[in-house]
N, C-alpha and C positions, 0 to 999 in steps of 0.2 A: 243812746247812753243818757240816762235820766238822773242827773245829780239833784237830789231832793225830790224823791218820787211821790211823797205824801201818800195818798191812798192808791196811786196808780192811775190817776185821772189823765195824765198826759198820754200814757199808752192807750187808754180807752178812747180818748178824743181823737187820736191820730191813727186809729185802726185802718182807716182808708188808705194809708200809705203802704200797707201790707209789708211791714218790717219782717225780715227773716229772724231777727233776734232782738231782744231788749235786755238792757242791763240797768236794773232799777236800784239806785242807792237810797237807802232810808234807814235811819237808826232809831227812830221813835218806836219803842217796843209795842205800844198800843196800836199804832198804825200798821206795824208789821203783822201783829197777831190778828187783828180784826179784818184787815183789808188785803194786805199784800200776800200773805201766805195762801189764802184761798184763791187769789188771782193767779199765783204761780202754779198752784195745783192743777188748775184747769187750762193753763196756758204754758205748755212745755217749752216754748221758745224764750220764755222770760227767765233771766237769772237774777235773783235777789241778792244784793250786797248789803248786809245789815251793819254797816259801819258809817261813821261820819266820813265825808270826803275832805281831804286837806292837802296842803302842799307837801307834807312829809308824814310818814307813819309815826305815830306816837300815842301814848295813852292819855285819855281825857276823862274828866269827871263832870257829870251833869246831874241835875236834880229834876225828877219828874214833877209835874203839876198834880197836886192832890186831886184836882177835879177829874183826872183821867180815870180814877177808880169809882166815880160816882154812878157810872152806868156799866152794865154788862156789855160785852162785845156785841152780842146779838141786838140789844136795845140801841146801841150806838149806830150800828150799820142800818138798822131799820129807820132810825130818825134822820140819819145823815148818809144817805146812799151815795156811793162814789160813782159819778157818771163822767161828765166832761168838766166838772168843777172840782177844785180841791176841797177837802174837808177843812173849812175855815170859818167857824162861828165862835161865839163867845165861850162856849163850854165844851169845845171839842179838842182833840189832841193837837191839831195844827197850831192852836194858840199857844200851847205849851212847848211844842217842838221848835218853834221859831227861835227861841233863845233860852233853852233849858238851863244854861249855866247861870242865868240872871234871875231865876225864880227866888223870891224872898218872901218872908212873912207867912201869911196864911196859905199861900200858894205853893210854898216849898215843901216837896214831899220826898219820896225815896231817892236816895243817892244811887246812881248807876255809874259804873266804870266801864268805858268802852275803848276799843282801839281804833283810832282814826287811821285811814289808809291813804297813802300817797297816790294822787291821781296820775302824776307822771309815771310812777313805777307800774301802776296797774295798766295804764294805757300801753306801755311798751310790751307788757306780757301778753296782750291780746292778739298781736300779730295782724292788726288791721292793715290792709294793703290799699293805699291811695290809688284810685282809678279802677279798682276792682270792687272794693267794699264802699258802699255809700253810707257814711256815718253822720248821724245827726246828734249833736250834743246839746242837751238842754240843761241850764244851770239856774237853780233856784234854791240857794243854800243859806239864805238869811245872814248875809254878812261874811260868810266864810269864802265868798268869791275872791276876796283879796289874796289870801294865802294860796288858795287852790289855783287860781288863774295865773298869778304871778309865777308860781312854780312851773305851771304848764308851759308858759311862754319861755321861761328861763331854760327849760329842757328842749326848746326848739320844736315844740309840738303844735304850735298855733295853726299851721296849715294842714294838719292831719285830718281834722273833721271836714266834711263838706259843708256843714251848716253848724254855726254856733249861735244859740239863743240864750240870752242872759237876762234874768230879772235882777236889777241892781237895788241894793239896800243902802242908800246913803245915810239913813237914820234907822237905828235899831234900839229898842228898849230905852228910848229917851235920850240916846246918845248919837251924835254925829260921827260918821265913820269917814274921815278924810281919805283913807286908803281906797275907798270905792271909786272916787272920781279919778284918782291916779290910775287905778287898774283899768277902768273903762276906757280912758283916753289911750292908754298903752295898747290895749287889745284892738281897738278900732284902727289905730295906726299900724299895728302889726299886720292885721288882715289886709289893709289897703296897700301897704308898702312891700310886704313879703309874700303875700299869697296870690295877689291878682284875682283872677276869676276862679281859682281853685277852691277857695273857701268863702262862704258868705256869712256875714254877721247880721243878726237881728236882735232887737230888744224883745225879750219875752214879757208879754203883758204890757 
């Protein structure tokens, strides 16, 4: 379960694990169109979820970065191939997808309205069975880990994945995010106190 799939690099990098299925969450339309849709087409065990992941389902407004339209999809993929590293350079979509809502001035482009999906609600619908299904959840969602993981813990789901890996964003778009420290400490304590050896926590990157 890849929350913040970017170009699909985590799936590509972990192919050796021989996953039976992959659920890739990504809502940046450029990344979806240029990288993820072709990946899904040739990898039938992948399900693409083109929504922001959040603590609850609600509508959101974001602004694309104007630089996303400066290259064709083919030129973008040719210049920045997706392998084991995320697409993350000065002029690529990752730079704009990290905090689309904060784009201002010359970088602020097309407005898009999307429906964020509740991770707890989605998880319960999947029917994962602890002890039967080995589930790895990777979280790299640029500050949205506060709402998403707090709701996940509130729903009593902390011990459901076998492995939780999180990239924490204590500072985003020039702003400190105090909720990240609180969420990190709560998650680590939950895994230790409630899950025992059933769930492992690691820092992603």
